[in-house]
Steps between C-alpha positions, in 0.01 A plus 500: 500500500244777517436433873867550567493824312198624695621388843842656476534868444590540134809695425538743215719255310242217522223733379714613209583137416131406506403791277783419258395132489139586423609754238715234335209253496263758351759601240550136395124450469469818295790389279343159440165664419666748260698229323190280469291791370770590250519138387122486451497825304803430278528286186256227403438165661231256400400138502337329207316189395405396148334206332542339159205323341467277197206520260312208351721540191816451706612866487655633822464860609540715812152500651529718811736718701478610864729773637515605865649841579716466812594866527332800665482680167298456184642273231442629145553233235532554125603151387509149646741239361574136575867407466584139420860392543747764377383634167123455465247764607123460462278807521212439740333841497571830327352789700683794345173667395333443838758424772418258781503665843529270805446683828720428805471140623224423251474218246448517124349197327424462131383211282579480130321333213683239292761637263491386139878466505812694598690707246823691462455748221323310221636162604275250671649283775392182671512558875301200621783282628693794641212643705397159633854396590600535867872455438584854397528779755225764481470853636259794475628839381308825544544835327421762765537876552806456724847406384436133551832316468317187388342681206829678421658157473222397262551805276874431483433136420263590215786680323667163453437308178457182702198627694145459370184682613177315416159662497164319509271545202133531592188594304280763668138596460334766715798507738513124557713240326365175360658171403584424137229233466220753570278519190211722619450765767146587605438845653200458731286784638253426780187680611671640814770665288776246568726388218703185456692318229462128434766326289457190286803279440587296193440168674143604588407468132522125545297501823128435508230539764694762696304754705600864486528738799318273744475122528144526633380645170373253244667684214773331298717602212589250232771449243305702242456804726877558513579458132483871423449835666154546347380156612611563858342846502170362364506222759545744789246754373242222458523408870505866605176558309340202674614629842695185579805665654389658827723482809341589832266752328796641303433463129749479218402793278739497205822344377767575242707216356859583408700271274867435574611661175340830608737556792804297387706630211580215261840653426591424863497129425700553179785655701522202736406218267849352517585208724586607858865487595624330812640704789817378666662668803880533516733417787678753719842460342365575153287788629758678718820421305420448132187714453673835578772420247247396234289811562799737473620328183157536339477866599842574353402316183178700479684831555750411230221417255319826580824697456555349154141573400539858621816553295332349196199731538726806536683410177170461315384840628822665379465340155138615481602859580779501240 
């Protein structure tokens, strides 16, 4: 083709046609590049993976979440939810105080400690069978800075009386959460300035001849050492005084034993002492057809009740003035 063009004397029309063809090709490439750039810069797009673990007590919880940002713009996240079926939403992470920022094409990964249980208000719910079940459809929802239509759908759904939002209840100490069967926390300070926290579980009270910190050390704690805070503190201080706990020339200098009751409010257990309720998802017909009617009826009933209470209060005010 090009040899023919070079051998024959090109006319003005052929040169114009060639220039127009190349201009069209360049314009198409520029258009594709512009559209692709606009697509990468607009809205949010992400992929996600999550895992659900089960504790030794049989309680299921959301253990980890991985989010990959597939856009050429930062993704700012305020809340992460897991949607199960049509009406159940589980809060995975609340980052309203410190938003999560995922840079373009980067990955965010976070592991979570076991949740004591999931609650809605002051009601405790049993989510074990629901989280472990693979029958129900699941989806991740994100609250971001953009007008994410997925999150807008979530906010509209939460206005319905048939939708439930469950939040995990965790107990925190020094910025880290611990499982409910933790009885003692030991704040350790080493000679190089490092700090660490060692937790003792309830089942360890029944264990004997268990080494602490390092299996190579011939130091064991017994049933009696874990019976009270003072006994555990005396046990640790005794071995510190004898210089038994030394790790690669790093010496354990001091410890502070914290009892569970010092960082867990007992009233917390009083609020959730009732038996957990079962969670049951609803089908699509009930959710999309009957739930809107039920929600509107309840709102009208609530408005009517508030109107009557308002009229009653106005009458009492008038009588008080007279």
